[in-house]
N, CA, C, O and the ligand as a Tripos MOL2 file, in Angstrom:
@<TRIPOS>MOLECULE
protein
  293   291    74     0     0
PROTEIN
NO_CHARGES

@<TRIPOS>ATOM
      1 N         -56.1610    3.6510   44.2240 N.3       1 MET1
      2 CA        -55.5510    5.0170   44.2860 C.3       1 MET1
      3 C         -55.3030    5.4270   45.7710 C.2       1 MET1
      4 O         -54.1810    5.8030   46.1120 O.2       1 MET1
      5 N         -56.2520    5.3650   46.5850 N.am      2 ALA2
      6 CA        -56.1590    5.7260   47.9490 C.3       2 ALA2
      7 C         -55.6760    4.5840   48.8550 C.2       2 ALA2
      8 O         -55.5110    4.7150   50.0680 O.2       2 ALA2
      9 N         -55.4700    3.4970   48.1890 N.am      3 ASP3
     10 CA        -54.8220    2.3920   48.8690 C.3       3 ASP3
     11 C         -53.5380    2.6170   49.3530 C.2       3 ASP3
     12 O         -52.7790    3.2530   48.6210 O.2       3 ASP3
     13 N         -53.1030    2.1980   50.5220 N.am      4 PRO4
     14 CA        -51.6780    2.3080   51.0070 C.3       4 PRO4
     15 C         -50.7590    1.4560   50.1440 C.2       4 PRO4
     16 O         -51.1430    0.3650   49.7220 O.2       4 PRO4
     17 N         -49.6100    1.9170   49.8890 N.am      5 VAL5
     18 CA        -48.6840    1.0990   49.1060 C.3       5 VAL5
     19 C         -48.2810   -0.1560   49.9550 C.2       5 VAL5
     20 O         -47.7930   -0.0740   51.0820 O.2       5 VAL5
     21 N         -48.5040   -1.1700   49.3800 N.am      6 ARG6
     22 CA        -48.0360   -2.4540   50.1410 C.3       6 ARG6
     23 C         -46.6970   -2.9020   49.6280 C.2       6 ARG6
     24 O         -46.5220   -2.9700   48.4110 O.2       6 ARG6
     25 N         -45.7970   -3.1940   50.4220 N.am      7 PRO7
     26 CA        -44.4600   -3.8080   49.9780 C.3       7 PRO7
     27 C         -44.7300   -5.1470   49.3500 C.2       7 PRO7
     28 O         -45.3930   -6.0030   49.9350 O.2       7 PRO7
     29 N         -44.2350   -5.3160   48.2070 N.am      8 THR8
     30 CA        -44.3830   -6.5390   47.4840 C.3       8 THR8
     31 C         -43.2790   -6.6060   46.4740 C.2       8 THR8
     32 O         -42.7960   -5.6180   45.9210 O.2       8 THR8
     33 N         -42.9050   -7.8930   46.2700 N.am      9 VAL9
     34 CA        -41.8810   -8.1580   45.2080 C.3       9 VAL9
     35 C         -42.4540   -8.1010   43.7890 C.2       9 VAL9
     36 O         -41.7300   -7.9720   42.8010 O.2       9 VAL9
     37 N         -43.7720   -8.2030   43.7320 N.am     10 LEU10
     38 CA        -44.4690   -8.1940   42.4410 C.3      10 LEU10
     39 C         -44.9180   -6.7490   42.1800 C.2      10 LEU10
     40 O         -45.3730   -6.0470   43.0830 O.2      10 LEU10
     41 N         -44.7740   -6.3290   40.9060 N.am     11 THR11
     42 CA        -45.1990   -4.9920   40.6470 C.3      11 THR11
     43 C         -46.7340   -4.8580   40.8010 C.2      11 THR11
     44 O         -47.4670   -5.6950   40.2740 O.2      11 THR11
     45 N         -47.1780   -3.9360   41.4350 N.am     12 PRO12
     46 CA        -48.6180   -3.7420   41.6920 C.3      12 PRO12
     47 C         -49.2830   -3.1040   40.4040 C.2      12 PRO12
     48 O         -49.3550   -1.8830   40.2640 O.2      12 PRO12
     49 N         -49.7040   -3.8930   39.5920 N.am     13 TYR13
     50 CA        -50.3220   -3.3950   38.2620 C.3      13 TYR13
     51 C         -51.7360   -2.8650   38.6190 C.2      13 TYR13
     52 O         -52.4730   -3.3200   39.4940 O.2      13 TYR13
     53 N         -51.9800   -1.8410   37.8020 N.am     14 LEU14
     54 CA        -53.3950   -1.3370   37.8980 C.3      14 LEU14
     55 C         -54.1500   -1.3400   36.5460 C.2      14 LEU14
     56 O         -53.5600   -1.3020   35.4660 O.2      14 LEU14
     57 N         -55.4280   -1.3860   36.6740 N.am     15 VAL15
     58 CA        -56.2050   -1.5020   35.4030 C.3      15 VAL15
     59 C         -55.8850   -0.1360   34.5640 C.2      15 VAL15
     60 O         -55.9060    0.9520   35.1390 O.2      15 VAL15
     61 N         -55.6190   -0.2410   33.3200 N.am     16 GLY16
     62 CA        -55.2860    0.9120   32.5920 C.3      16 GLY16
     63 C         -53.8380    1.0420   32.3310 C.2      16 GLY16
     64 O         -53.4450    1.7580   31.4100 O.2      16 GLY16
     65 N         -53.0260    0.3940   33.0870 N.am     17 ASP17
     66 CA        -51.4830    0.4520   32.9010 C.3      17 ASP17
     67 C         -51.1230   -0.0590   31.4460 C.2      17 ASP17
     68 O         -51.7220   -0.9940   30.9130 O.2      17 ASP17
     69 N         -50.1930    0.5730   30.9130 N.am     18 ARG18
     70 CA        -49.6990    0.1170   29.5720 C.3      18 ARG18
     71 C         -48.3950   -0.6070   29.7990 C.2      18 ARG18
     72 O         -47.5480   -0.0820   30.5210 O.2      18 ARG18
     73 N         -48.1930   -1.6820   29.2780 N.am     19 ILE19
     74 CA        -46.9020   -2.3290   29.3330 C.3      19 ILE19
     75 C         -46.4450   -2.8780   28.0370 C.2      19 ILE19
     76 O         -47.2300   -3.1380   27.1240 O.2      19 ILE19
     77 N         -45.1370   -3.0550   27.9680 N.am     20 LYS20
     78 CA        -44.5050   -3.5310   26.7540 C.3      20 LYS20
     79 C         -43.8460   -4.8390   27.0120 C.2      20 LYS20
     80 O         -43.0110   -4.9470   27.9100 O.2      20 LYS20
     81 N         -44.1900   -5.8280   26.2590 N.am     21 LEU21
     82 CA        -43.5450   -7.1430   26.4410 C.3      21 LEU21
     83 C         -42.4590   -7.3840   25.5910 C.2      21 LEU21
     84 O         -42.3280   -6.7070   24.5710 O.2      21 LEU21
     85 N         -41.5680   -8.3770   25.9230 N.am     22 LYS22
     86 CA        -40.4670   -8.7400   25.1160 C.3      22 LYS22
     87 C         -40.8360   -9.5320   23.9400 C.2      22 LYS22
     88 O         -40.2230   -9.4580   22.8750 O.2      22 LYS22
     89 N         -41.8500  -10.2930   24.1490 N.am     23 LYS23
     90 CA        -42.2810  -11.2810   23.0000 C.3      23 LYS23
     91 C         -43.3970  -10.7940   22.2740 C.2      23 LYS23
     92 O         -44.4220  -10.4730   22.8750 O.2      23 LYS23
     93 N         -43.2930  -10.6980   20.9210 N.am     24 LYS24
     94 CA        -44.4210  -10.1620   20.0940 C.3      24 LYS24
     95 C         -45.5710  -11.1240   20.1260 C.2      24 LYS24
     96 O         -45.4540  -12.3470   20.2020 O.2      24 LYS24
     97 N         -46.7740  -10.4050   20.0570 N.am     25 HIS25
     98 CA        -48.0250  -11.0940   19.8270 C.3      25 HIS25
     99 C         -48.0450  -11.5580   18.3960 C.2      25 HIS25
    100 O         -47.2700  -11.1030   17.5540 O.2      25 HIS25
    101 N         -48.9550  -12.4800   18.1430 N.am     26 ALA26
    102 CA        -49.0950  -13.0990   16.9210 C.3      26 ALA26
    103 C         -49.2130  -11.9050   15.7860 C.2      26 ALA26
    104 O         -48.7270  -12.0060   14.6600 O.2      26 ALA26
    105 N         -49.8750  -10.8610   16.2270 N.am     27 CYS27
    106 CA        -50.2100   -9.7820   15.2090 C.3      27 CYS27
    107 C         -48.9320   -8.8150   15.1090 C.2      27 CYS27
    108 O         -48.9320   -7.8630   14.3290 O.2      27 CYS27
    109 N         -47.9280   -9.0900   15.8810 N.am     28 GLY28
    110 CA        -46.6340   -8.3150   15.8300 C.3      28 GLY28
    111 C         -46.6200   -7.2400   16.8920 C.2      28 GLY28
    112 O         -45.5930   -6.5880   17.0790 O.2      28 GLY28
    113 N         -47.6690   -7.0390   17.5620 N.am     29 GLY29
    114 CA        -47.7840   -6.0250   18.6320 C.3      29 GLY29
    115 C         -46.9100   -6.3260   19.8330 C.2      29 GLY29
    116 O         -46.6410   -7.4740   20.1870 O.2      29 GLY29
    117 N         -46.5090   -5.2980   20.3990 N.am     30 LEU30
    118 CA        -45.7110   -5.4350   21.7400 C.3      30 LEU30
    119 C         -46.3880   -4.6660   22.8940 C.2      30 LEU30
    120 O         -46.0650   -4.8420   24.0690 O.2      30 LEU30
    121 N         -47.3250   -3.8200   22.5030 N.am     31 ASP31
    122 CA        -47.8960   -3.0180   23.5960 C.3      31 ASP31
    123 C         -49.2350   -3.5540   24.1370 C.2      31 ASP31
    124 O         -50.0990   -3.9540   23.3570 O.2      31 ASP31
    125 N         -49.4040   -3.5610   25.4360 N.am     32 TRP32
    126 CA        -50.6430   -4.2130   25.9840 C.3      32 TRP32
    127 C         -51.2050   -3.2540   27.0840 C.2      32 TRP32
    128 O         -50.4790   -2.4600   27.6820 O.2      32 TRP32
    129 N         -52.4800   -3.3760   27.3000 N.am     33 GLU33
    130 CA        -53.1400   -2.5900   28.3140 C.3      33 GLU33
    131 C         -53.7200   -3.5560   29.2880 C.2      33 GLU33
    132 O         -54.3690   -4.5380   28.9260 O.2      33 GLU33
    133 N         -53.4730   -3.2580   30.5360 N.am     34 VAL34
    134 CA        -54.0380   -4.1500   31.6160 C.3      34 VAL34
    135 C         -55.5290   -3.8410   31.7760 C.2      34 VAL34
    136 O         -55.8760   -2.7080   32.1100 O.2      34 VAL34
    137 N         -56.4310   -4.8200   31.5480 N.am     35 TYR35
    138 CA        -57.7310   -4.4220   31.6800 C.3      35 TYR35
    139 C         -58.4450   -5.1830   32.7940 C.2      35 TYR35
    140 O         -59.6060   -4.9230   33.1120 O.2      35 TYR35
    141 N         -57.6850   -6.1650   33.3970 N.am     36 ARG36
    142 CA        -58.2730   -7.0230   34.5160 C.3      36 ARG36
    143 C         -57.2430   -7.3010   35.5340 C.2      36 ARG36
    144 O         -56.1260   -7.6510   35.1520 O.2      36 ARG36
    145 N         -57.4850   -7.1900   36.7000 N.am     37 ILE37
    146 CA        -56.4670   -7.6260   37.7000 C.3      37 ILE37
    147 C         -57.1300   -8.7960   38.5030 C.2      37 ILE37
    148 O         -58.3330   -8.8140   38.7600 O.2      37 ILE37
    149 N         -56.2820   -9.7310   38.8620 N.am     38 GLY38
    150 CA        -56.8130  -10.8300   39.6390 C.3      38 GLY38
    151 C         -55.5770  -11.7060   39.9420 C.2      38 GLY38
    152 O         -54.4590  -11.2120   40.0900 O.2      38 GLY38
    153 N         -55.8460  -13.1060   40.0310 N.am     39 ALA39
    154 CA        -54.6800  -13.9800   40.1580 C.3      39 ALA39
    155 C         -53.8540  -13.9220   39.0310 C.2      39 ALA39
    156 O         -52.6320  -14.0620   39.0780 O.2      39 ALA39
    157 N         -54.5520  -13.7050   37.9510 N.am     40 ASP40
    158 CA        -53.9060  -13.5390   36.5420 C.3      40 ASP40
    159 C         -54.3250  -12.0530   36.0690 C.2      40 ASP40
    160 O         -55.3640  -11.4790   36.3970 O.2      40 ASP40
    161 N         -53.3400  -11.5610   35.2590 N.am     41 LEU41
    162 CA        -53.6760  -10.2250   34.6850 C.3      41 LEU41
    163 C         -54.3430  -10.4190   33.2920 C.2      41 LEU41
    164 O         -53.9210  -11.2480   32.4860 O.2      41 LEU41
    165 N         -55.2880   -9.6970   33.0810 N.am     42 GLY42
    166 CA        -55.9670   -9.6230   31.7210 C.3      42 GLY42
    167 C         -55.2960   -8.6020   30.8780 C.2      42 GLY42
    168 O         -55.3030   -7.4370   31.2760 O.2      42 GLY42
    169 N         -54.7080   -8.9120   29.7390 N.am     43 LEU43
    170 CA        -54.0890   -7.9390   28.9140 C.3      43 LEU43
    171 C         -54.7620   -7.8110   27.4370 C.2      43 LEU43
    172 O         -55.1070   -8.7700   26.7460 O.2      43 LEU43
    173 N         -54.8710   -6.5310   27.1130 N.am     44 LEU44
    174 CA        -55.5150   -6.3200   25.7980 C.3      44 LEU44
    175 C         -54.4720   -5.7650   24.9370 C.2      44 LEU44
    176 O         -53.8260   -4.7420   25.1640 O.2      44 LEU44
    177 N         -54.3660   -6.5760   23.8820 N.am     45 CYS45
    178 CA        -53.3890   -6.1000   22.8520 C.3      45 CYS45
    179 C         -53.7100   -4.8160   22.1610 C.2      45 CYS45
    180 O         -54.7970   -4.7420   21.5880 O.2      45 CYS45
    181 N         -52.8810   -3.7740   22.1450 N.am     46 GLN46
    182 CA        -53.1670   -2.5430   21.6260 C.3      46 GLN46
    183 C         -53.0400   -2.3990   20.1240 C.2      46 GLN46
    184 O         -53.3260   -1.3510   19.5460 O.2      46 GLN46
    185 N         -52.5680   -3.5690   19.4660 N.am     47 THR47
    186 CA        -52.5360   -3.5640   18.0380 C.3      47 THR47
    187 C         -53.6340   -4.2240   17.4510 C.2      47 THR47
    188 O         -54.2230   -3.7030   16.5040 O.2      47 THR47
    189 N         -53.9990   -5.4060   17.9490 N.am     48 CYS48
    190 CA        -55.1320   -6.0720   17.2740 C.3      48 CYS48
    191 C         -56.3880   -6.2680   18.1160 C.2      48 CYS48
    192 O         -57.3960   -6.8070   17.6580 O.2      48 CYS48
    193 N         -56.2900   -5.7980   19.3940 N.am     49 GLY49
    194 CA        -57.4940   -5.8030   20.3310 C.3      49 GLY49
    195 C         -57.8350   -7.0460   20.9400 C.2      49 GLY49
    196 O         -58.8710   -7.1590   21.5960 O.2      49 GLY49
    197 N         -56.9230   -8.1180   20.7430 N.am     50 ARG50
    198 CA        -57.3290   -9.3720   21.3750 C.3      50 ARG50
    199 C         -56.9700   -9.4400   22.8700 C.2      50 ARG50
    200 O         -56.0980   -8.6930   23.3140 O.2      50 ARG50
    201 N         -57.5570  -10.2300   23.5800 N.am     51 ARG51
    202 CA        -57.2810  -10.3490   24.9970 C.3      51 ARG51
    203 C         -56.6750  -11.5990   25.4630 C.2      51 ARG51
    204 O         -57.1130  -12.6620   25.0220 O.2      51 ARG51
    205 N         -55.6840  -11.5830   26.3350 N.am     52 ILE52
    206 CA        -55.1190  -12.7390   26.8410 C.3      52 ILE52
    207 C         -55.0460  -12.6580   28.3100 C.2      52 ILE52
    208 O         -55.1360  -11.5590   28.8570 O.2      52 ILE52
    209 N         -54.8810  -13.7980   29.0260 N.am     53 MET53
    210 CA        -54.7250  -13.8150   30.4200 C.3      53 MET53
    211 C         -53.2970  -14.3280   30.7490 C.2      53 MET53
    212 O         -52.9260  -15.3880   30.2440 O.2      53 MET53
    213 N         -52.5000  -13.6420   31.5510 N.am     54 LEU54
    214 CA        -51.2010  -14.0550   31.8990 C.3      54 LEU54
    215 C         -51.0930  -13.9610   33.4370 C.2      54 LEU54
    216 O         -51.6190  -13.0490   34.0750 O.2      54 LEU54
    217 N         -50.3300  -15.0300   34.0250 N.am     55 SER55
    218 CA        -50.1410  -14.9170   35.4870 C.3      55 SER55
    219 C         -49.1620  -13.8050   35.7090 C.2      55 SER55
    220 O         -48.3900  -13.4620   34.8140 O.2      55 SER55
    221 N         -49.1810  -13.2760   36.8110 N.am     56 ARG56
    222 CA        -48.2280  -12.1850   37.2160 C.3      56 ARG56
    223 C         -46.8990  -12.6500   37.0950 C.2      56 ARG56
    224 O         -46.0690  -11.8100   36.7490 O.2      56 ARG56
    225 N         -46.5060  -13.8380   37.3100 N.am     57 ARG57
    226 CA        -45.2000  -14.3500   37.1310 C.3      57 ARG57
    227 C         -44.8200  -14.3290   35.6730 C.2      57 ARG57
    228 O         -43.6820  -14.0190   35.3210 O.2      57 ARG57
    229 N         -45.7890  -14.6660   34.8090 N.am     58 GLU58
    230 CA        -45.4920  -14.6400   33.3880 C.3      58 GLU58
    231 C         -45.1890  -13.2460   32.9080 C.2      58 GLU58
    232 O         -44.2800  -13.0300   32.1070 O.2      58 GLU58
    233 N         -45.9800  -12.2780   33.4170 N.am     59 VAL59
    234 CA        -45.8630  -10.9730   33.0150 C.3      59 VAL59
    235 C         -44.5050  -10.4820   33.4160 C.2      59 VAL59
    236 O         -43.8210   -9.8060   32.6480 O.2      59 VAL59
    237 N         -44.0650  -10.8650   34.7780 N.am     60 ALA60
    238 CA        -42.8940  -10.2430   35.1540 C.3      60 ALA60
    239 C         -41.7110  -10.8380   34.3690 C.2      60 ALA60
    240 O         -40.6660  -10.2000   34.2500 O.2      60 ALA60
    241 N         -41.8670  -11.9960   33.8630 N.am     61 ARG61
    242 CA        -40.8030  -12.6950   33.0830 C.3      61 ARG61
    243 C         -40.7460  -12.0940   31.7220 C.2      61 ARG61
    244 O         -39.6600  -12.0090   31.1480 O.2      61 ARG61
    245 N         -41.9150  -11.6430   31.1320 N.am     62 ARG62
    246 CA        -41.9470  -11.2060   29.7690 C.3      62 ARG62
    247 C         -41.8890   -9.6220   29.5440 C.2      62 ARG62
    248 O         -41.6400   -9.1080   28.4530 O.2      62 ARG62
    249 N         -42.1330   -8.9710   30.6400 N.am     63 ILE63
    250 CA        -42.2490   -7.5400   30.4660 C.3      63 ILE63
    251 C         -40.9770   -6.9100   30.0750 C.2      63 ILE63
    252 O         -39.9320   -7.3320   30.5700 O.2      63 ILE63
    253 N         -40.9710   -6.0070   29.2890 N.am     64 ARG64
    254 CA        -39.7600   -5.1670   28.8370 C.3      64 ARG64
    255 C         -39.7400   -3.9710   29.7270 C.2      64 ARG64
    256 O         -38.7360   -3.7200   30.3930 O.2      64 ARG64
    257 N         -40.8870   -3.1650   29.7700 N.am     65 ARG65
    258 CA        -40.9900   -2.1860   30.5450 C.3      65 ARG65
    259 C         -42.4070   -1.7160   30.7060 C.2      65 ARG65
    260 O         -43.2950   -1.9790   29.8950 O.2      65 ARG65
    261 N         -42.5780   -0.9750   31.8490 N.am     66 ARG66
    262 CA        -43.9510   -0.5950   32.1680 C.3      66 ARG66
    263 C         -44.0940    0.9580   31.5940 C.2      66 ARG66
    264 O         -43.2450    1.8350   31.7520 O.2      66 ARG66
    265 N         -45.2840    1.0960   30.9320 N.am     67 VAL67
    266 CA        -45.3450    2.5840   30.3530 C.3      67 VAL67
    267 C         -46.4570    3.1050   31.2180 C.2      67 VAL67
    268 O         -47.5390    2.5670   31.4550 O.2      67 VAL67
    269 N         -45.9900    4.2430   31.6400 N.am     68 LYS68
    270 CA        -47.0100    5.0630   32.5820 C.3      68 LYS68
    271 C         -48.2470    5.2600   31.8490 C.2      68 LYS68
    272 O         -48.3850    5.4640   30.6430 O.2      68 LYS68
    273 N         -49.2230    5.1560   32.8620 N.am     69 THR69
    274 CA        -50.7140    5.4010   32.3170 C.3      69 THR69
    275 C         -50.7780    6.9540   32.0380 C.2      69 THR69
    276 O         -50.4220    7.8060   32.8520 O.2      69 THR69
    277 N         -51.2430    7.1890   30.8710 N.am     70 PRO70
    278 CA        -51.5410    8.6060   30.3690 C.3      70 PRO70
    279 C         -52.4020    9.2980   31.5390 C.2      70 PRO70
    280 O         -53.4190    8.7800   32.0000 O.2      70 PRO70
    281 N         -51.9220   10.4200   31.9260 N.am     71 GLY71
    282 CA        -52.6630   11.1910   33.0080 C.3      71 GLY71
    283 C         -52.3330   10.7490   34.2720 C.2      71 GLY71
    284 O         -52.7240   11.4130   35.2310 O.2      71 GLY71
    285 N         -51.6040    9.6230   34.4700 N.am     72 GLY72
    286 CA        -51.0440    9.1130   35.7920 C.3      72 GLY72
    287 C         -49.9260   10.0120   36.1370 C.2      72 GLY72
    288 O         -49.5970   10.9710   35.4380 O.2      72 GLY72
    289 N         -49.2770    9.6200   37.3930 N.am     73 GLU73
    290 CA        -48.1860   10.3270   37.8730 C.3      73 GLU73
    291 C         -46.9340    9.9180   36.9770 C.2      73 GLU73
    292 O         -45.8280   10.4120   37.1980 O.2      73 GLU73
    293 ZN        -52.2040   -8.5730   18.9490 Zn       74 ZN74
@<TRIPOS>BOND
     1     1     2 1
     2     2     3 1
     3     3     4 2
     4     3     5 am
     5     5     6 1
     6     6     7 1
     7     7     8 2
     8     7     9 am
     9     9    10 1
    10    10    11 1
    11    11    12 2
    12    11    13 am
    13    13    14 1
    14    14    15 1
    15    15    16 2
    16    15    17 am
    17    17    18 1
    18    18    19 1
    19    19    20 2
    20    19    21 am
    21    21    22 1
    22    22    23 1
    23    23    24 2
    24    23    25 am
    25    25    26 1
    26    26    27 1
    27    27    28 2
    28    27    29 am
    29    29    30 1
    30    30    31 1
    31    31    32 2
    32    31    33 am
    33    33    34 1
    34    34    35 1
    35    35    36 2
    36    35    37 am
    37    37    38 1
    38    38    39 1
    39    39    40 2
    40    39    41 am
    41    41    42 1
    42    42    43 1
    43    43    44 2
    44    43    45 am
    45    45    46 1
    46    46    47 1
    47    47    48 2
    48    47    49 am
    49    49    50 1
    50    50    51 1
    51    51    52 2
    52    51    53 am
    53    53    54 1
    54    54    55 1
    55    55    56 2
    56    55    57 am
    57    57    58 1
    58    58    59 1
    59    59    60 2
    60    59    61 am
    61    61    62 1
    62    62    63 1
    63    63    64 2
    64    63    65 am
    65    65    66 1
    66    66    67 1
    67    67    68 2
    68    67    69 am
    69    69    70 1
    70    70    71 1
    71    71    72 2
    72    71    73 am
    73    73    74 1
    74    74    75 1
    75    75    76 2
    76    75    77 am
    77    77    78 1
    78    78    79 1
    79    79    80 2
    80    79    81 am
    81    81    82 1
    82    82    83 1
    83    83    84 2
    84    83    85 am
    85    85    86 1
    86    86    87 1
    87    87    88 2
    88    87    89 am
    89    89    90 1
    90    90    91 1
    91    91    92 2
    92    91    93 am
    93    93    94 1
    94    94    95 1
    95    95    96 2
    96    95    97 am
    97    97    98 1
    98    98    99 1
    99    99   100 2
   100    99   101 am
   101   101   102 1
   102   102   103 1
   103   103   104 2
   104   103   105 am
   105   105   106 1
   106   106   107 1
   107   107   108 2
   108   107   109 am
   109   109   110 1
   110   110   111 1
   111   111   112 2
   112   111   113 am
   113   113   114 1
   114   114   115 1
   115   115   116 2
   116   115   117 am
   117   117   118 1
   118   118   119 1
   119   119   120 2
   120   119   121 am
   121   121   122 1
   122   122   123 1
   123   123   124 2
   124   123   125 am
   125   125   126 1
   126   126   127 1
   127   127   128 2
   128   127   129 am
   129   129   130 1
   130   130   131 1
   131   131   132 2
   132   131   133 am
   133   133   134 1
   134   134   135 1
   135   135   136 2
   136   135   137 am
   137   137   138 1
   138   138   139 1
   139   139   140 2
   140   139   141 am
   141   141   142 1
   142   142   143 1
   143   143   144 2
   144   143   145 am
   145   145   146 1
   146   146   147 1
   147   147   148 2
   148   147   149 am
   149   149   150 1
   150   150   151 1
   151   151   152 2
   152   151   153 am
   153   153   154 1
   154   154   155 1
   155   155   156 2
   156   155   157 am
   157   157   158 1
   158   158   159 1
   159   159   160 2
   160   159   161 am
   161   161   162 1
   162   162   163 1
   163   163   164 2
   164   163   165 am
   165   165   166 1
   166   166   167 1
   167   167   168 2
   168   167   169 am
   169   169   170 1
   170   170   171 1
   171   171   172 2
   172   171   173 am
   173   173   174 1
   174   174   175 1
   175   175   176 2
   176   175   177 am
   177   177   178 1
   178   178   179 1
   179   179   180 2
   180   179   181 am
   181   181   182 1
   182   182   183 1
   183   183   184 2
   184   183   185 am
   185   185   186 1
   186   186   187 1
   187   187   188 2
   188   187   189 am
   189   189   190 1
   190   190   191 1
   191   191   192 2
   192   191   193 am
   193   193   194 1
   194   194   195 1
   195   195   196 2
   196   195   197 am
   197   197   198 1
   198   198   199 1
   199   199   200 2
   200   199   201 am
   201   201   202 1
   202   202   203 1
   203   203   204 2
   204   203   205 am
   205   205   206 1
   206   206   207 1
   207   207   208 2
   208   207   209 am
   209   209   210 1
   210   210   211 1
   211   211   212 2
   212   211   213 am
   213   213   214 1
   214   214   215 1
   215   215   216 2
   216   215   217 am
   217   217   218 1
   218   218   219 1
   219   219   220 2
   220   219   221 am
   221   221   222 1
   222   222   223 1
   223   223   224 2
   224   223   225 am
   225   225   226 1
   226   226   227 1
   227   227   228 2
   228   227   229 am
   229   229   230 1
   230   230   231 1
   231   231   232 2
   232   231   233 am
   233   233   234 1
   234   234   235 1
   235   235   236 2
   236   235   237 am
   237   237   238 1
   238   238   239 1
   239   239   240 2
   240   239   241 am
   241   241   242 1
   242   242   243 1
   243   243   244 2
   244   243   245 am
   245   245   246 1
   246   246   247 1
   247   247   248 2
   248   247   249 am
   249   249   250 1
   250   250   251 1
   251   251   252 2
   252   251   253 am
   253   253   254 1
   254   254   255 1
   255   255   256 2
   256   255   257 am
   257   257   258 1
   258   258   259 1
   259   259   260 2
   260   259   261 am
   261   261   262 1
   262   262   263 1
   263   263   264 2
   264   263   265 am
   265   265   266 1
   266   266   267 1
   267   267   268 2
   268   267   269 am
   269   269   270 1
   270   270   271 1
   271   271   272 2
   272   271   273 am
   273   273   274 1
   274   274   275 1
   275   275   276 2
   276   275   277 am
   277   277   278 1
   278   278   279 1
   279   279   280 2
   280   279   281 am
   281   281   282 1
   282   282   283 1
   283   283   284 2
   284   283   285 am
   285   285   286 1
   286   286   287 1
   287   287   288 2
   288   287   289 am
   289   289   290 1
   290   290   291 1
   291   291   292 2
@<TRIPOS>SUBSTRUCTURE
     1 MET1         2 RESIDUE 1 A MET
     2 ALA2         6 RESIDUE 1 A ALA
     3 ASP3        10 RESIDUE 1 A ASP
     4 PRO4        14 RESIDUE 1 A PRO
     5 VAL5        18 RESIDUE 1 A VAL
     6 ARG6        22 RESIDUE 1 A ARG
     7 PRO7        26 RESIDUE 1 A PRO
     8 THR8        30 RESIDUE 1 A THR
     9 VAL9        34 RESIDUE 1 A VAL
    10 LEU10       38 RESIDUE 1 A LEU
    11 THR11       42 RESIDUE 1 A THR
    12 PRO12       46 RESIDUE 1 A PRO
    13 TYR13       50 RESIDUE 1 A TYR
    14 LEU14       54 RESIDUE 1 A LEU
    15 VAL15       58 RESIDUE 1 A VAL
    16 GLY16       62 RESIDUE 1 A GLY
    17 ASP17       66 RESIDUE 1 A ASP
    18 ARG18       70 RESIDUE 1 A ARG
    19 ILE19       74 RESIDUE 1 A ILE
    20 LYS20       78 RESIDUE 1 A LYS
    21 LEU21       82 RESIDUE 1 A LEU
    22 LYS22       86 RESIDUE 1 A LYS
    23 LYS23       90 RESIDUE 1 A LYS
    24 LYS24       94 RESIDUE 1 A LYS
    25 HIS25       98 RESIDUE 1 A HIS
    26 ALA26      102 RESIDUE 1 A ALA
    27 CYS27      106 RESIDUE 1 A CYS
    28 GLY28      110 RESIDUE 1 A GLY
    29 GLY29      114 RESIDUE 1 A GLY
    30 LEU30      118 RESIDUE 1 A LEU
    31 ASP31      122 RESIDUE 1 A ASP
    32 TRP32      126 RESIDUE 1 A TRP
    33 GLU33      130 RESIDUE 1 A GLU
    34 VAL34      134 RESIDUE 1 A VAL
    35 TYR35      138 RESIDUE 1 A TYR
    36 ARG36      142 RESIDUE 1 A ARG
    37 ILE37      146 RESIDUE 1 A ILE
    38 GLY38      150 RESIDUE 1 A GLY
    39 ALA39      154 RESIDUE 1 A ALA
    40 ASP40      158 RESIDUE 1 A ASP
    41 LEU41      162 RESIDUE 1 A LEU
    42 GLY42      166 RESIDUE 1 A GLY
    43 LEU43      170 RESIDUE 1 A LEU
    44 LEU44      174 RESIDUE 1 A LEU
    45 CYS45      178 RESIDUE 1 A CYS
    46 GLN46      182 RESIDUE 1 A GLN
    47 THR47      186 RESIDUE 1 A THR
    48 CYS48      190 RESIDUE 1 A CYS
    49 GLY49      194 RESIDUE 1 A GLY
    50 ARG50      198 RESIDUE 1 A ARG
    51 ARG51      202 RESIDUE 1 A ARG
    52 ILE52      206 RESIDUE 1 A ILE
    53 MET53      210 RESIDUE 1 A MET
    54 LEU54      214 RESIDUE 1 A LEU
    55 SER55      218 RESIDUE 1 A SER
    56 ARG56      222 RESIDUE 1 A ARG
    57 ARG57      226 RESIDUE 1 A ARG
    58 GLU58      230 RESIDUE 1 A GLU
    59 VAL59      234 RESIDUE 1 A VAL
    60 ALA60      238 RESIDUE 1 A ALA
    61 ARG61      242 RESIDUE 1 A ARG
    62 ARG62      246 RESIDUE 1 A ARG
    63 ILE63      250 RESIDUE 1 A ILE
    64 ARG64      254 RESIDUE 1 A ARG
    65 ARG65      258 RESIDUE 1 A ARG
    66 ARG66      262 RESIDUE 1 A ARG
    67 VAL67      266 RESIDUE 1 A VAL
    68 LYS68      270 RESIDUE 1 A LYS
    69 THR69      274 RESIDUE 1 A THR
    70 PRO70      278 RESIDUE 1 A PRO
    71 GLY71      282 RESIDUE 1 A GLY
    72 GLY72      286 RESIDUE 1 A GLY
    73 GLU73      290 RESIDUE 1 A GLU
    74 ZN74       293 GROUP 0 **** ****
């Protein structure tokens, strides 16, 4: 939050971000919440609660849009 914004071609995801992917999960859900940040992003399916890990590149390829975090700017 207090971190300076670093110029990057990759979207700087934050824990708690909600994102929508193009491809449906096995359960039919499209909405995910970022629960872990690292070399890979940990995503929690908002529909069935399952967790997956995706590389940032995969997320960038599959994302439809980023949903603002409730309470965020
Ligand atoms: Zn699911």
